[in-house]
C-alpha positions as CSV (number, residue, x, y, z in Angstrom):
1,M,0.0,0.0,0.0
2,A,2.9,2.3,0.8
3,A,4.4,1.7,-2.6
4,L,1.0,2.5,-4.3
5,M,0.6,5.7,-2.3
6,S,4.0,6.9,-3.3
7,S,3.1,6.5,-7.0
8,P,-0.1,8.1,-8.2
9,S,0.2,6.6,-11.7
10,R,0.3,3.1,-10.1
11,C,-2.6,4.0,-7.8
12,A,-4.9,5.5,-10.4
13,P,-5.8,2.1,-11.9
14,L,-6.6,0.8,-8.4
15,F,-9.2,3.4,-7.5
16,L,-10.6,3.3,-11.1
17,T,-11.0,-0.5,-10.8
18,C,-12.7,0.0,-7.4
19,A,-15.1,2.5,-9.0
20,R,-15.9,0.1,-11.9
21,R,-16.5,-2.9,-9.7
22,Q,-18.9,-0.9,-7.6
23,N,-20.8,0.3,-10.7
24,F,-19.6,3.8,-9.8
25,R,-20.2,5.3,-13.2
26,S,-23.9,5.0,-12.7
27,R,-23.6,7.3,-9.7
28,R,-26.2,5.1,-7.9
29,S,-23.9,3.6,-5.3
30,T,-23.2,5.8,-2.3
31,A,-20.9,3.2,-0.8
32,A,-18.8,3.1,-4.0
33,L,-18.7,6.9,-4.0
34,T,-17.5,7.0,-0.4
35,A,-14.9,4.3,-0.8
36,A,-13.5,5.8,-4.0
37,R,-13.3,9.2,-2.5
38,R,-11.5,8.0,0.6
39,L,-9.0,6.0,-1.5
40,F,-8.3,9.0,-3.7
41,C,-7.9,11.4,-0.8
42,A,-5.5,8.9,0.9
43,V,-3.4,8.8,-2.2
44,S,-3.5,12.4,-3.1
45,T,-2.4,13.7,0.3
46,S,0.6,11.4,0.2
47,T,1.9,12.5,-3.2
48,S,4.0,15.4,-4.2
49,T,2.9,18.3,-6.4
50,S,3.1,17.6,-10.1
51,T,3.2,20.0,-12.9
52,V,-0.1,20.7,-14.6
53,P,0.0,20.8,-18.3
54,S,-1.9,23.6,-19.9
55,E,-1.9,25.4,-23.2
56,A,-3.2,28.9,-24.0
57,E,-5.7,29.3,-26.8
58,D,-5.1,31.9,-29.5
59,G,-7.4,34.6,-28.1
60,T,-10.6,33.0,-29.3
61,T,-11.7,31.9,-25.9
62,A,-15.4,31.6,-26.9
63,A,-14.5,29.2,-29.8
64,A,-12.2,27.1,-27.6
65,A,-14.7,27.0,-24.8
66,A,-17.5,25.7,-27.0
67,G,-15.1,23.4,-28.8
68,T,-16.6,24.6,-32.1
69,T,-15.5,26.1,-35.4
70,A,-18.6,28.2,-35.1
71,G,-16.9,29.9,-32.2
72,A,-13.9,30.6,-34.4
73,A,-16.3,32.0,-37.0
74,A,-17.9,34.3,-34.4
75,A,-14.5,35.6,-33.2
76,E,-12.8,36.0,-36.6
77,G,-15.8,36.5,-39.0
78,T,-14.8,33.4,-41.0
79,T,-17.1,30.7,-42.3
80,A,-17.9,27.4,-40.8
81,S,-20.2,24.4,-41.5
82,P,-23.2,23.7,-39.3
83,S,-22.1,20.1,-39.2
84,S,-18.8,21.4,-37.8
85,F,-20.3,23.6,-35.2
86,S,-18.0,21.6,-32.9
87,S,-14.3,21.7,-33.4
88,S,-12.8,20.2,-36.5
89,S,-12.7,16.5,-36.0
90,S,-9.6,15.5,-34.0
91,S,-8.8,11.9,-33.3
92,S,-8.9,10.5,-29.8
93,S,-5.1,10.4,-29.8
94,T,-4.8,14.2,-30.5
95,S,-3.9,16.1,-27.4
96,P,-6.7,18.6,-26.6
97,S,-5.7,22.0,-25.3
98,F,-7.2,23.7,-22.3
99,S,-8.4,27.3,-22.1
100,S,-6.0,29.2,-19.8
101,S,-8.8,31.7,-19.1
102,T,-10.9,28.9,-17.5
103,T,-8.2,27.0,-15.5
104,T,-7.4,28.3,-12.1
105,S,-4.0,27.1,-10.7
106,S,-4.3,25.3,-7.4
107,S,-1.6,25.4,-4.8
108,S,-2.6,22.1,-3.1
109,S,-0.9,18.9,-4.1
110,S,-4.2,17.1,-4.4
111,S,-5.6,19.6,-6.9
112,S,-2.4,19.6,-9.0
113,Q,-2.2,15.8,-9.0
114,L,-5.9,15.5,-9.9
115,Q,-5.6,17.9,-12.8
116,G,-2.5,16.1,-14.0
117,D,-4.3,12.7,-13.8
118,V,-7.4,14.0,-15.6
119,M,-5.4,15.7,-18.4
120,H,-3.1,12.7,-18.7
121,H,-6.2,10.5,-19.5
122,I,-7.7,13.0,-21.8
123,T,-4.6,13.6,-23.9
124,R,-4.4,9.9,-24.4
125,G,-8.0,9.5,-25.4
126,R,-9.0,7.7,-22.2
127,F,-12.1,9.8,-21.6
128,P,-14.1,7.4,-19.3
129,E,-11.0,7.2,-17.0
130,A,-10.8,11.0,-17.0
131,L,-14.4,11.3,-16.0
132,Q,-14.0,8.7,-13.3
133,C,-11.1,10.7,-11.8
134,L,-13.5,13.6,-11.5
135,Q,-16.2,11.5,-9.9
136,V,-14.0,10.3,-7.1
137,T,-12.8,13.8,-6.0
138,A,-13.4,15.0,-2.5
139,P,-16.1,17.7,-2.6
140,D,-14.7,19.8,0.3
141,G,-11.8,20.2,2.6
142,P,-8.7,22.5,2.7
143,D,-7.0,20.4,0.0
144,A,-10.0,20.2,-2.3
145,P,-9.3,20.7,-5.9
146,D,-10.7,23.7,-7.9
147,L,-13.7,21.7,-9.0
148,P,-15.3,24.4,-11.2
149,A,-12.1,24.9,-13.3
150,L,-11.4,21.1,-13.3
151,Y,-14.9,20.1,-14.5
152,S,-15.0,23.0,-17.0
153,N,-11.7,22.0,-18.5
154,T,-12.7,18.4,-18.7
155,M,-16.1,19.3,-20.2
156,L,-14.5,21.4,-22.9
157,A,-12.0,18.7,-23.7
158,F,-14.8,16.2,-24.2
159,S,-16.6,18.7,-26.5
160,R,-13.5,19.6,-28.5
161,N,-13.0,15.9,-29.2
162,R,-16.6,15.3,-30.2
163,R,-17.2,13.0,-27.2
164,W,-20.8,14.3,-26.7
165,E,-21.9,11.6,-24.3
166,G,-18.9,12.2,-22.1
167,A,-19.4,16.0,-22.3
168,L,-23.0,15.6,-21.2
169,E,-22.1,13.2,-18.4
170,C,-19.5,15.7,-17.2
171,F,-22.0,18.6,-17.4
172,N,-24.7,16.6,-15.6
173,E,-22.2,15.7,-12.9
174,M,-21.5,19.4,-12.4
175,V,-25.2,20.1,-12.0
176,D,-25.8,17.2,-9.7
177,R,-22.9,18.1,-7.4
178,G,-23.9,21.7,-7.3
179,I,-20.5,22.8,-8.7
180,R,-20.6,26.6,-9.3
181,P,-20.0,28.8,-11.1
182,I,-20.7,27.3,-14.5
183,P,-19.2,29.6,-17.1
184,L,-20.9,30.5,-20.4
185,D,-18.5,28.5,-22.5
186,V,-19.3,25.4,-20.6
187,Y,-23.1,26.1,-21.1
188,N,-22.4,26.6,-24.8
189,A,-20.5,23.3,-25.0
190,A,-23.3,21.5,-23.2
191,M,-25.9,23.0,-25.7
192,T,-23.8,21.8,-28.6
193,A,-23.5,18.4,-27.0
194,F,-27.2,18.1,-26.5
195,E,-27.9,19.2,-30.1
196,K,-25.4,16.7,-31.5
197,S,-26.8,13.9,-29.3
198,G,-30.3,14.4,-30.7
199,E,-31.6,16.1,-27.5
200,A,-32.7,19.4,-29.1
201,N,-35.3,20.2,-26.4
202,R,-32.6,19.9,-23.7
203,C,-30.4,22.3,-25.7
204,L,-33.3,24.8,-25.9
205,Q,-34.0,24.4,-22.1
206,L,-30.3,25.4,-21.4
207,F,-30.7,28.3,-23.8
208,D,-33.7,29.5,-21.8
209,T,-31.8,29.1,-18.6
210,I,-29.0,31.3,-19.9
211,A,-31.4,33.9,-21.4
212,M,-33.1,34.3,-18.0
213,S,-29.9,34.4,-16.0
214,A,-28.8,37.7,-14.5
215,D,-25.1,36.6,-14.6
216,L,-24.9,35.3,-18.1
217,S,-25.3,37.0,-21.5
218,P,-25.8,34.7,-24.5
219,D,-23.1,35.2,-27.2
220,V,-23.1,34.2,-30.9
221,I,-22.3,30.6,-30.0
222,T,-25.2,30.4,-27.6
223,Y,-27.7,31.7,-30.1
224,T,-26.3,29.6,-33.0
225,A,-26.5,26.5,-30.9
226,A,-30.1,27.2,-30.0
227,I,-31.0,27.9,-33.7
228,S,-29.2,24.6,-34.7
229,A,-31.3,22.8,-32.2
230,C,-34.4,24.3,-33.7
231,A,-33.3,23.2,-37.1
232,A,-32.8,19.7,-35.9
233,S,-36.2,19.5,-34.3
234,G,-38.1,21.3,-37.1
235,K,-39.0,24.4,-35.0
236,W,-38.5,27.0,-37.7
237,Q,-40.7,29.6,-36.1
238,R,-38.6,29.4,-32.8
239,A,-35.4,29.6,-34.9
240,L,-36.5,32.8,-36.5
241,E,-37.6,34.2,-33.1
242,I,-34.2,33.5,-31.6
243,L,-32.5,35.1,-34.6
244,E,-34.5,38.3,-34.1
245,A,-33.8,38.2,-30.4
246,M,-30.1,37.9,-31.2
247,K,-30.1,40.9,-33.4
248,S,-32.1,42.9,-30.8
249,A,-29.6,42.0,-28.1
250,G,-26.8,43.5,-30.3
251,V,-25.2,40.1,-31.1
252,T,-24.2,39.9,-34.7
253,P,-25.1,36.7,-36.5
254,N,-22.3,35.0,-38.4
255,V,-22.4,32.7,-41.4
256,V,-23.0,29.6,-39.2
257,T,-26.0,31.4,-37.6
258,Y,-27.5,32.2,-41.0
259,N,-26.9,28.6,-42.3
260,A,-28.6,27.1,-39.2
261,S,-31.5,29.5,-39.7
262,I,-31.9,28.6,-43.4
263,S,-31.7,24.9,-42.5
264,A,-34.5,25.4,-39.9
265,C,-36.7,26.9,-42.6
266,A,-35.8,24.1,-45.0
267,R,-36.9,21.5,-42.4
268,G,-40.2,23.5,-42.1
269,R,-40.6,23.6,-45.9
270,Q,-40.5,27.4,-45.7
271,W,-38.5,28.0,-48.9
272,R,-39.5,31.7,-49.2
273,K,-38.2,32.5,-45.7
274,A,-35.1,30.4,-46.4
275,L,-34.3,32.4,-49.5
276,E,-35.0,35.7,-47.7
277,L,-32.4,34.8,-45.2
278,F,-30.1,33.7,-48.0
279,S,-30.4,37.1,-49.6
280,A,-30.2,38.9,-46.2
281,M,-26.7,37.5,-45.7
282,E,-25.3,39.7,-48.5
283,D,-27.1,42.8,-47.1
284,A,-25.6,42.1,-43.7
285,G,-22.1,41.8,-45.1
286,V,-21.9,38.1,-44.2
287,A,-20.1,36.2,-46.8
288,R,-21.9,33.0,-47.9
289,D,-20.1,29.7,-47.9
290,I,-21.0,26.5,-49.7
291,I,-23.1,25.4,-46.7
292,S,-25.3,28.5,-47.3
293,Y,-25.9,27.5,-50.9
294,N,-26.5,23.8,-50.0
295,A,-29.0,24.8,-47.3
296,A,-30.8,27.1,-49.7
297,I,-31.0,24.4,-52.4
298,T,-32.2,21.9,-49.8
299,A,-35.0,24.3,-48.8
300,C,-36.1,24.5,-52.4
301,R,-35.9,20.8,-52.8
302,R,-38.0,20.1,-49.7
303,S,-40.7,22.5,-51.1
304,K,-40.5,21.0,-54.6
305,R,-39.2,24.2,-56.1
306,F,-37.0,22.8,-58.8
307,R,-36.5,26.1,-60.8
308,E,-35.4,28.1,-57.7
309,A,-33.0,25.3,-56.7
310,L,-31.6,25.2,-60.2
311,D,-31.1,29.0,-60.2
312,I,-29.0,28.7,-57.0
313,F,-27.1,25.8,-58.3
314,Q,-26.2,27.6,-61.6
315,S,-25.2,30.7,-59.6
316,I,-22.6,28.5,-57.8
317,Q,-21.3,27.3,-61.1
318,Q,-21.0,30.9,-62.3
319,H,-19.2,31.9,-59.2
320,S,-16.9,28.9,-59.6
321,C,-16.1,29.8,-63.2
322,S,-15.5,33.5,-62.4
323,S,-13.2,32.4,-59.6
324,S,-11.1,30.3,-62.0
325,S,-10.8,33.1,-64.6
326,S,-9.9,35.7,-62.0
327,S,-7.9,33.7,-59.5
328,S,-5.0,36.2,-59.8
329,S,-7.1,39.1,-58.7
330,S,-7.8,39.7,-55.0
331,S,-10.7,41.6,-53.3
332,S,-12.0,41.9,-49.8
333,S,-15.7,42.4,-50.8
334,S,-18.3,39.8,-50.0
335,S,-19.0,39.2,-53.6
336,S,-15.4,38.1,-54.2
337,S,-15.7,35.8,-51.3
338,S,-18.7,34.2,-52.8
339,S,-16.9,33.8,-56.2
340,S,-14.4,31.5,-54.6
341,I,-17.2,29.0,-53.7
342,R,-17.1,25.7,-55.4
343,P,-19.8,23.0,-55.3
344,D,-19.2,19.8,-53.3
345,V,-20.8,16.4,-53.3
346,V,-23.5,17.7,-50.9
347,T,-24.4,20.4,-53.5
348,Y,-24.8,17.9,-56.3
349,N,-26.8,15.5,-54.1
350,A,-29.2,18.3,-53.1
351,M,-29.6,19.5,-56.6
352,I,-30.1,16.0,-58.1
353,S,-32.7,15.2,-55.4
354,A,-34.5,18.5,-56.3
355,C,-34.9,17.3,-59.9
356,E,-37.5,14.6,-59.1
357,S,-39.4,14.4,-62.3
358,E,-36.7,16.1,-64.3
359,W,-34.8,12.9,-64.9
360,A,-32.8,14.2,-67.9
361,T,-31.5,17.2,-65.9
362,A,-30.6,14.9,-63.1
363,L,-28.5,12.7,-65.4
364,Q,-26.9,15.7,-66.9
365,I,-25.9,17.0,-63.5
366,F,-24.7,13.6,-62.5
367,D,-22.6,13.2,-65.6
368,G,-21.1,16.7,-65.0
369,M,-19.9,15.9,-61.5
370,K,-16.8,14.0,-62.7
371,G,-15.9,16.7,-65.1
372,N,-15.7,19.1,-62.1
373,G,-13.6,16.7,-60.1
374,I,-16.4,15.6,-57.7
375,S,-16.8,11.9,-57.0
376,P,-20.4,10.7,-56.5
377,D,-21.1,8.8,-53.3
378,T,-23.9,6.3,-52.5
379,V,-26.3,9.2,-51.8
380,T,-25.7,10.5,-55.3
381,Y,-26.3,7.1,-56.9
382,A,-29.4,6.5,-54.9
383,A,-30.9,9.8,-55.9
384,V,-30.2,9.4,-59.6
385,I,-31.4,5.8,-59.7
386,K,-34.6,6.7,-57.8
387,I,-35.4,9.6,-60.2
388,C,-34.9,7.3,-63.2
389,Q,-37.0,4.6,-61.6
390,R,-39.9,6.9,-60.9
391,A,-39.7,8.2,-64.5
392,G,-39.7,4.7,-65.9
393,Q,-36.2,5.1,-67.3
394,W,-35.1,1.6,-66.4
395,H,-32.1,1.4,-68.8
396,S,-30.7,4.7,-67.4
397,A,-31.2,3.5,-63.9
398,L,-29.3,0.3,-64.7
399,R,-26.5,2.2,-66.4
400,V,-26.0,4.4,-63.4
401,F,-26.2,1.4,-61.1
402,E,-23.6,-0.6,-63.0
403,S,-21.3,2.4,-63.2
404,M,-20.8,2.2,-59.5
405,S,-18.4,-0.7,-59.7
406,S,-16.2,1.0,-62.2
407,A,-16.2,4.1,-60.0
408,G,-15.1,2.1,-57.0
409,V,-18.3,2.8,-55.0
410,K,-19.9,-0.2,-53.4
411,P,-23.7,0.0,-53.4
412,D,-25.4,-0.1,-50.0
413,V,-28.7,-1.9,-49.3
414,V,-30.6,1.4,-50.0
415,V,-29.2,1.7,-53.5
416,C,-29.8,-2.0,-54.2
417,N,-33.4,-1.8,-53.0
418,I,-34.0,1.2,-55.3
419,M,-32.6,-0.7,-58.2
420,L,-34.8,-3.7,-57.3
421,S,-37.8,-1.3,-57.4
422,A,-36.7,-0.2,-60.9
423,C,-36.6,-3.8,-62.0
424,R,-40.0,-4.4,-60.6
425,E,-41.5,-1.4,-62.4
426,A,-39.9,-2.4,-65.7
427,R,-41.1,-6.1,-65.1
428,H,-37.5,-7.3,-65.3
429,W,-37.9,-10.1,-62.8
430,Q,-34.8,-12.0,-63.9
431,K,-32.6,-8.9,-63.2
432,A,-34.3,-8.5,-59.8
433,L,-33.6,-12.1,-58.8
434,E,-30.0,-11.8,-60.1
435,L,-29.5,-8.7,-58.0
436,L,-31.0,-10.4,-54.9
437,H,-28.7,-13.4,-55.5
438,N,-25.6,-11.1,-55.7
439,M,-26.6,-9.3,-52.5
440,R,-26.8,-12.7,-50.8
441,E,-23.4,-13.8,-52.1
442,A,-21.3,-10.6,-52.1
443,G,-23.3,-8.1,-50.2
444,P,-24.7,-5.8,-49.1
445,P,-26.8,-8.3,-47.1
446,P,-30.5,-8.0,-48.3
447,D,-33.1,-6.8,-45.8
448,I,-36.8,-7.4,-45.6
449,V,-37.4,-4.6,-48.1
450,S,-35.1,-6.4,-50.6
451,Y,-37.1,-9.6,-50.3
452,N,-40.5,-7.8,-50.5
453,T,-39.5,-6.0,-53.6
454,A,-38.1,-9.1,-55.3
455,I,-41.4,-11.0,-54.5
456,S,-43.4,-8.1,-55.9
457,A,-41.2,-8.0,-59.0
458,C,-42.0,-11.6,-59.7
459,T,-45.7,-11.2,-59.1
460,K,-45.9,-8.2,-61.3
461,S,-44.3,-10.2,-64.1
462,D,-46.8,-13.0,-63.6
463,K,-44.1,-15.3,-62.2
464,W,-46.0,-16.4,-59.1
465,Q,-43.9,-19.6,-58.6
466,K,-40.7,-17.6,-58.5
467,A,-42.4,-15.2,-56.0
468,L,-43.2,-18.1,-53.7
469,E,-39.7,-19.4,-54.1
470,V,-38.3,-16.1,-52.9
471,F,-40.8,-16.2,-50.0
472,D,-39.8,-19.7,-49.0
473,S,-36.1,-18.7,-49.1
474,L,-36.6,-16.3,-46.3
475,S,-36.8,-19.3,-43.9
476,T,-33.1,-19.9,-44.5
477,T,-32.3,-16.4,-43.2
478,D,-32.6,-14.6,-39.9
479,I,-35.0,-12.0,-41.5
480,R,-38.5,-12.0,-40.2
481,P,-41.2,-11.6,-42.8
482,D,-43.6,-8.7,-42.2
483,V,-47.2,-7.9,-43.3
484,I,-46.0,-6.7,-46.7
485,T,-44.1,-10.0,-47.3
486,Y,-47.1,-12.1,-46.6
487,T,-49.4,-9.8,-48.6
488,S,-47.1,-10.0,-51.6
489,A,-46.9,-13.8,-51.3
490,I,-50.7,-14.2,-51.0
491,A,-51.0,-11.9,-54.1
492,A,-48.8,-14.4,-55.9
493,C,-51.1,-17.2,-54.8
494,E,-54.1,-15.2,-56.1
495,L,-52.3,-14.9,-59.5
496,G,-51.6,-18.6,-59.6
497,G,-55.0,-19.7,-58.3
498,Q,-53.4,-21.3,-55.2
499,W,-56.2,-20.7,-52.7
500,K,-55.0,-23.3,-50.2
501,K,-51.6,-21.8,-50.1
502,A,-53.1,-18.4,-49.7
503,L,-55.2,-19.5,-46.7
504,E,-52.1,-21.3,-45.3
505,L,-50.1,-18.1,-45.5
506,L,-52.9,-16.0,-44.0
507,D,-53.1,-18.4,-41.0
508,G,-49.3,-18.5,-40.7
509,M,-49.0,-14.7,-40.4
510,C,-51.7,-14.6,-37.7
511,K,-49.8,-17.3,-35.7
512,I,-46.7,-15.2,-35.6
513,G,-48.6,-12.1,-34.4
514,L,-48.9,-10.2,-37.7
515,A,-52.3,-8.6,-38.4
516,P,-53.6,-8.8,-42.0
517,N,-54.6,-5.5,-43.6
518,H,-57.1,-4.7,-46.3
519,A,-54.7,-5.7,-49.1
520,T,-54.0,-9.0,-47.4
521,Y,-57.7,-9.9,-47.1
522,R,-58.4,-8.8,-50.7
523,A,-55.6,-10.9,-52.1
524,A,-56.8,-14.0,-50.1
525,I,-60.4,-13.3,-51.2
526,G,-59.3,-13.0,-54.8
527,A,-57.5,-16.4,-54.6
528,C,-60.6,-18.1,-53.2
529,E,-62.9,-16.5,-55.7
530,E,-60.8,-17.8,-58.6
531,A,-61.3,-21.3,-57.2
532,Q,-65.0,-20.7,-56.4
533,Q,-64.4,-21.4,-52.7
534,W,-67.4,-19.3,-51.7
535,N,-67.5,-20.4,-48.0
536,H,-64.0,-19.1,-47.6
537,V,-64.9,-15.9,-49.6
538,F,-67.8,-15.3,-47.2
539,S,-65.7,-15.8,-44.1
540,L,-62.9,-13.6,-45.3
541,N,-65.3,-10.9,-46.3
542,N,-66.7,-10.9,-42.8
543,Q,-63.2,-10.6,-41.3
544,L,-62.4,-7.7,-43.6
545,E,-65.6,-5.9,-42.7
546,A,-64.9,-6.5,-39.0
547,L,-61.4,-4.9,-39.5
548,K,-62.9,-1.9,-41.2
549,A,-65.4,-1.4,-38.4
550,V,-62.6,-1.5,-35.8
551,Q,-60.5,1.0,-37.7
552,K,-63.5,3.2,-38.2
553,Q,-64.1,3.3,-34.4
554,R,-60.5,4.4,-33.9
């Protein structure tokens, strides 16, 4: 024990192991908490002061505190992506830096040792261990560490490294233990973590807390995080309210703020408001980035405004061309900043998706991607194939699908299912079965949608035996058939006059807890009518009417 107490690095695994064994991380075991704290205090008081590593940020404290490129944009007036509202992705092995404005130096050996232990774990990507070190600290006493600074630094390190779960656990720990004060940058980081973790309402609750606080004043990061949460949750009206409140408070929106606001309008299918914001950026002297254009195109796509989307897309191409022709000239105006914008794969994906019925334009844009040095991804291929499928352009869909292999892009199950749908609509059942076979052999593994579409493709091509063969092959997989599977198989039985098989399937789906729907009953009734099995027709009709009555009552 003496040897362990003389070496904090050797003792750290001991109290961490103790904490783990007592399920300490759940914070539900008082006994574990007490034992771990005592053990840590016993060790920390017997160790000498160690040097605490710290690094100063480059003056953009707000950006470092929130761990976001949005913060940098706010401080420097540069552009940043909404998706990179947190810091640029750094691997877990990258050493995070700590804001010197937040850290308070502690003269006690326990505080120094604890900060050193926590930072040691974080710089090596051992985030759970870093959090456990915090959880076993003594809350009071003359040698108590500077908990507000320690928790703040750890929280920000989690956020900068995109460890949202750890950031929220650290923040919740601060709140649960009543650790005060909580600085604005930590609140901002918590808001970002909530938004990135899909808890938009929690993010907005924190925003309301900050807005009502007498000690805190929301900054550009706070407002932008709240607007991003509104965009994620489809609350476009609230997003615009927050944007107006931001301006009224004298806080200047940056490009990330506008991008998030446009995205919120896009989610709400408010394309006019989205384009108003897009235009307002130029009036406010905020240089648009490619995210701005992508968000505007997406807003038009969601509202089925193809022409408006195409106008924006073409303006990007014009800016790109003018940038290439005048690359030697320099200007500080916002228009010259816009002229340097080049479309990316997200731009093309959004524009292709906006084409919908304009399949020829979609193919033209798709073919032009490679000429501009943009490599299509699976989202691109899925969008193009789907548009061709809906337009009945089966050969074009097949051409695009088969070009994936030569481009080195492996189709995922979504792309394959869309191609299966194209085969079904074109009544190319052989190609559908070939594709399903390839998926089984080489991947991607087919899902229930794949099997349902293949069964339907065979039925639509009057190949009811093949449809039932595909249905039967499901028994050799771990995939559980659903109502659509059984309905498609019963429809195949109707086509082939297999009324006994139809009733067998109907009974089988009920036994495994699947409730037949209207289409299921109609297919079974049709199979029995073809065979003149009137008793079964009468019985099935009664069941169908009973189902309609129940649904009508609901």
